[in-house]
Residue, then its C-alpha position, 0 to 999 in steps of 0.5 A: m085093863n081088860i085087854l091084859i087078860i088077852l095079852i098076857p096069855a098070848s105073850l106067854i104062848l108066843g114066848g113058849l113057842g119061841l123057846a120050843a123052837f129054840l130047843w128043837s134047833l138045839r136037839a136037831n144039831q143046827y148049831e153043830d158046824l158054825e165055821g163050815d159055811a164060812w169056809r165053804i163060801l171062800s173055797d173056789d171049787d165050783a165046777p164050770s157050767a156044762r152049757p156054753a154061755k149063749p152070746p147076746e143077740 
């Protein structure tokens, strides 16, 4: 039962850190463009490599 003296404050501290990280991500606009990455992955505008492929030896 004495372990609860350690576990309860530890869980409250970890929960507070998680909440602080979430609030920081909201204020830093991490969730601003949710669909941009999905569309960027589908676009085929990658430039070809400047170096020619080396033939296998």
